[in-house]
N, C-alpha and C positions, 0 to 999 in steps of 0.2 A: 158394108159395115156389119154384115151378118156374122163374120168370122174375126173381126178386128174391132177392138174397143178403143176409139180415139180419145183416150183420157189424157189429154195434153194440158199441162199447166203453163199458161202464158202469163208472164209478169209484165203488167202494163207500166210499172214504175221503173223498169230496167232501162239502161241506156242502150241495150241491144234492140234494134227494131223488131216489131212483132213478126214481120214476114221471115226474118232470119231466125228468130226463135222457133217458129213453126217448122222451117226447113230443117233445122238441127234436130228437132224432136222427131220428125218423120224419118230422118236418116238414122237416128238411134233405133227406132222400131225396125227398120230394115236390117240393120246390122245384127240386132238381137234375134231376128227370125220371126218376129211377130207379124211382119209383112214379108211375104215370100216372093221370089222372082216370078214375074208373070201375073201376079195378083192385081186385078183391076181396082183402082182407087175410087172412092166416092167422088161425085162431082164437086166442083168448087162451091156450088150453092149448098149442097148437103153439108160439106165440112164447115162452111161459114156458119150455117144455122146451128150445128151441134156445138161448135166451139164458141159461138157468140161473138164473132168478129165480122168485119166487112168482107164481102166477097173478094175485093181487090187485094186484101191481105193474103188470102189463100192463093190467088192467081200469082202474086209475086213470089210466094214461097215455092210454088210448083215450078215457076220459071227458074228459080235458083237450083232446085233439085235436078231439073232437066239439064241445066248447063253443067252440073257436076257429074252427070251420068247415072243418077240414082233412079230416075223414072224415064219412061219413053211413051210415045203416043200409042194409044190402044184404039178400041172401037169408038166410033162417033167422036165426041169431044172429050172422052175420058182419057186419063193417063193410067199407066200400069207400072209396077215395079220392074225395073230393067231386068231382062233375062240374064245379062252379063253385068255384074255389079263392078264398081270401081275396085281396083286391086287392093286398096287400103281398107275395104269394107269388112273383111274377115279378120279376127284376131290371129296373131302369128301362130298360135297353137291349134287353130282349127275352130270348130263350132264352140260356142260358149259352153254348151252342155258338156263338152269333152274336157274343158279346162278345169284344173283343180289347183288351188293355191296352198295346199297343205299335204302332208304325208299320210299314207295309210299303212297299217301293218300288213305284212305278207300273209296271204290266206288263200287257200284253194279248197273249196268245199265240194265233195262228191254229191251232196244233196241237191245242188243246182240242177243235176241231170234229170230230176223228177218233174221238170216242167213239161208242159204239153208238147206232144210231137207235132211236127209240121203237118199241115193239112194233106190228106191223101196217103199218109204213111201208116202202114199196119203196125201197131205199137204193142210190143210184148212187155214193156216196162211197167213197173209199179204194182202188179198184182191187184188191179182195181176192178170193181164190178162194171158191168155194161150199163150205162145210164139209160139205154134204150129199153131196158126191162123195168125201170122204175115206174110204178103207177102214178105218174105225175098229176093226173086229174084228182086222184084221191088225196095226195098231199096238198094240192092247191085248195081243195074244199076245206081240208082241216085248217090250213093257214088262214083262209077267209073267216072261218068260224072263230079261230083264236083272236083275230083282230076285232071281230064283231063283239065277242063275249068279253074279251080282256080289256078292250077299250084303251084308255090312256095308260092303264097299269102295265101293259106290255110294250108300250112305246116310250116309257120314261125309265128312270133308274129302277133297277130291280135287284133281287137277291143275287149277289155275286157268286154264290154257291150253285145257282141254277134255279129254274122254276120248280117250286115244291112238287107239282104234279109229275114232272118228268123225273125228278129224283126218286119219288115214291114208286113210279112205274118201273124204273131201272132196278131199284132195290128189290121189288117183287120178282122181276125177271131173274135177278142173280140168285135169289133164294130158291125159286122153284126149278130153274133150269141149270144153274151152275154150282149149286151147293154151298153158296156163301151165306153166312149168318149175318145179314146186314139189314139196317133200317134206313129210312130216308135221310136221317141226319148224317149217315156215314158216307154219303155219295156227294161228290163234287163234279158238276158239269163243266166241261171246257169246250173251246172251239177246236175240236179234233184232238187226237192223241198227241200230236206234236206239241201243242200248247201245254197239255198235261205234263209231258216230260220236262218242258222248259220250266214250269212252275215247281216241279219236284227239284230240279237242279238249283233253282234260286232259293228254295226253302231248306234244302238238305245239305248242300255242299258249301264248304269254305274253300277259298282258293288254295290249290295244292292238294286237296283230298284226292285219294286214289279211287277210281271207279273201274271195276273189272267189266270188260265188254267182250261180246262174242266175236270170234275171228274165224271165218268171215261173219259179218253182221250188218245190220241195217245202219247205213251211214248217218241218216238224219238224227237219230237218237244220240249216238256217241258224239257227233259233232256239236250237237246242242249242249251236251254236258261240257265239252271242251270250251265252248264259248263263255260259260260261266266260271271258268277257272279250274275245272277238274282235270286231273292227270289220268289218262287212259292207260289201262293195263290189259292188253289183249289176252284172251284165254281161248285155246283152240276148240273147234267144234268138229265132231265126227258124225257117223251115221246114227248115233244114239243121242245126239244133242250136245249140249255143253259138256266139256271134259271136266267133271267135278273134281277128279283127282288132281288135275293140273291147277284148278282153282285152290284146292287145299294146300298144294305146295307154295302157291303164291301167298296164301295167308300165313304160312310159316315164316315168310321172309318180310312181309310188308303189312302195314295196317291198311285194310281195304274198307272204305266207307260204305260201298254198295256194289252190287253186281247187277247188271242189266241183262235180262234174259228173255227169250221168246220160246217158252217150253213146249207149247202145243204144236205149232208149226214154225220151226226155226226159220228166220229170215236171214239169209236167202236159201239155205240148203233144204228146207222143208222137213228136216228130221224132227221127230217127237222125242222129248226128253224121257228116257226110260224110267220105269217106276223106281228102280233102285237108286238111280241118280237123283230123282226128285226128293226122296227121303234123305239122302246124303246131303243135298244142298240145303234143305231146311234145317238139318242138324248143325251144319257148318255155320249157317247164318245165326242160329240161336247161340252157339258157343262163342262166336267171335263178335256178337252184337253188330252184325252187318245187315244192311237193308237189302232185300231182294226186290228189284224193280221188275215186275212181271208184266210184259206187254202181251195182251191176248186179243188179237185183232181178227182172227178167223174162226172164232168158236162156233158160229152158226153154220160153218161150211166144213163139217167133218163128214166125210162120205162113207168110209168103210169102218166096220167094227163098232164097238160100244163107244159112246162119247167119253173123252178124257176130260176130267174135271180140272179146273185151274189149281195151281199151287196154293192160291189163297184159300181154297176150300179146306186145305189140310194144315193151315197155319194156326198154331195155338200159342205162338210166342210173340205175335205182333211184329213180325219182321218183314212181311210181304206188303208191298205197295202195289195194288192191282190197277192196271190201266187198260181200259177197253174203249171201243169205238162203235158208233152206229153208222159210220161212213160206209163200211162194206155192205151193210144192209140197205143203204139208201143210195148214195152216190158221192163221188169224190168232192163235189162242190158243196155238199151239205156238211159243214164242219161241226160234228157233234162227237165229243169224246167224254169219258168220265173216269174218275179216280175213286178208289176206295182205299183209305189210308187211316192209320191211327189218328185220333182226334188232334193231338198236338201238332203233328205234321200238317194235317189238313188246315188247321188254323193259320199256320205259317204260309201255306200256299195261298190262302185267301188274302193275307197281307201282301204277298208278292203280286197277286192279281190286281190289287187296287192300284198298283204302279204300272203294270204292263198292259192290262186289258180291261180292267174295271168290272165287266160283266159280259155275259153272252147275249144271244139274240132271244129275248124272252118270248116273242111271238112264235118263232120257229120251235123253241123248246116246248111251248104249250101245244102246238100242232102235233109234234111227234109224240108227246105224252098221250094225246088222244088216240093216235094210231097204235101205240103200245097197249093202251087200256082196252081197246076193242078188238085186239088181236090182229089187226090188219098188217102191221109191220112184220110180225112173226109168220103170218101166212105168206107174205111176199118173200120173206127169207127162205121159207120152205120150198116155194116154187122156184126161186132162183137157185137153191141148192141142187135141185134135180137137173136144171139146165146146165149149171156149171160143172156138175159131174159128167154130163154128156160131153161137154166141150173138152174137159180134161182127157176123156177117153179118145175123142177124135184126134187131139194133138198127139197123144202118146202113140196111137196107131200110125199116124202120118209120119212121125219121126222114125219109128221103127221100120216103116216101109221104105222111106226115102233116104235115111241117113244111118241105117243100122250098122254099117261098117265104119262109122265115124264117131258116133256119140254113144254114151252110156247113161242110163237113167234108172232111178227107182221111182215107182209110181207112189206119190204121197197119199197118205190116208185122208188128208184134208188140205185145206188152203186153196188159193187161187193161182198158183204158179208151179212150174216144174223147175228143178235144178238139174241141168244137163251137163254132164262131164264130157269134154272133148280132148282126150289126152294127147292126141297127135296133131292138134290144130293150133295155129296162132289165132286165138279167138278175138283179139283186139283188131287184127287186120280183117278178120271175117266180119266183125261188127261194122267196120267202115264200108266194106263192099256191100253188105246187106242193106245198110242205110241208103246207099246210092241206088239200090234196086227197089227201095220203097218199104223196107222192114227195119224196125228199130228194136234192139234188145241191149241189155246191160251184160257185160262180161264179169267174171269173178273179180277182176281188179277193182271194180266199182265198190265192192263190199269189203275189201281188205283194209284194215286200219293202216297198214304199212303202205298201201298203194301199189304193192308188187303184183305182177301178173299172176293170174290163177286160171288154169285152162278149164273153165266152166262158164256157163251162161244161164241166166234166169229168164224163163219164158212165162210171163203172166198171161193166162189163157182166157180169163173171164171177160175181158173187154172186147173180144172178137167172137163173131158167130162161127159156125162150123165151116161155111164156105170161105170166110176170111182166113181161118186157121189153115185150111188146105192151101190157099194161095200163098200164105206167108211161108209155109214149109217148102213150097216149090222154090221160092226165092232163096231160102236158106240152103237148099240142096244145090241150087245153081251157083251160089256165091261162096260155098265153103272152101273151095280151092281157088287160089289166085290165078 
């Protein structure tokens, strides 16, 4: 009874005898999978005591089940669910969990691919940081202090905009490090940047609104907008980022509600939007009253040259909605994102959040606020940046050494992934062979709004150490040709 709750309702006023009621109830539990083949059943004395019936009632019920083939003798005097159940035990369509009595709309989301890789696989997907580098003990102490100091206040309902101390700490970071003129009231904390984009979609778009998206681009963001009814308009990306001239031609033909862009380190190509295009984009947005949804997820990991400031730092017309994340500085499982948006949009996002998510994790937010206030989080990001730059260089060197005649790449100035072009290779077949060899990566098709093939692959390097990167490239070199 450790894994099965015998909550069986026996009707003593029924004309059906109690042993037969009990036998039918146990057979239902077996059919539903609550009792699995081979599982040893409680003794007749135990069941009689729990159900409040005479032991002879249980014995008679078990005799009936045994006669029908539902149970069989096990160790000592116990019975177990039969290893081979009667042919009529399973529904015609298979397991109950597989059965569905209603229709679902056709849908195929590339975002599902971002789930965790199988154990033992060297994973290039996602561009995520290495959780092994996280100072978990420091975070744990801060979390304990948050629970101790915050008490019931951090375990009950809290401000849906986020803990005030974290909002203030992020506002200070954005002012001093990223050039944004913001205060605590301008910041909304979310459970990761994906929730931030979902709330933007709910607050900003009406069904049928056109949203310009990068092509290739990050699938989870655009698919999230499509789920709330937006119509996607792909805009090409080249080595200088979003093709703003192509966006201007689109604006001449159609009313565009917003453009979603990753200007610092374009996902997936890693291109940085050029200075001229940045100014042109802000001017287009101002003239066409179009929102610019800026996702800035790798700001702390700029390796080469002077730091490039966000578009939001140059926005004087109130057109940029700035989305950031602390996930890259902490770990993928610690979902903390933030939004800086005009107050009217932010208020609408809070209304949507009341329906979707209500609030964030106040204890975690308070703990991370403390790490930001005392500089621990930024010190960790600085140490991680040096390590991730070293890993980037290890991967670049290994690819050029082992696959120089197959692939082409530009070394990105920042970010946690490489965009590798393979013009003469069927990269989708390569990905399948590599996965069989223990290495996973996403091909260009994964990032195409059209789903068409693109002979390129994205290799996130921050999750793997130098030795793992070398082993992974060995597999890539061995599997590149069929």
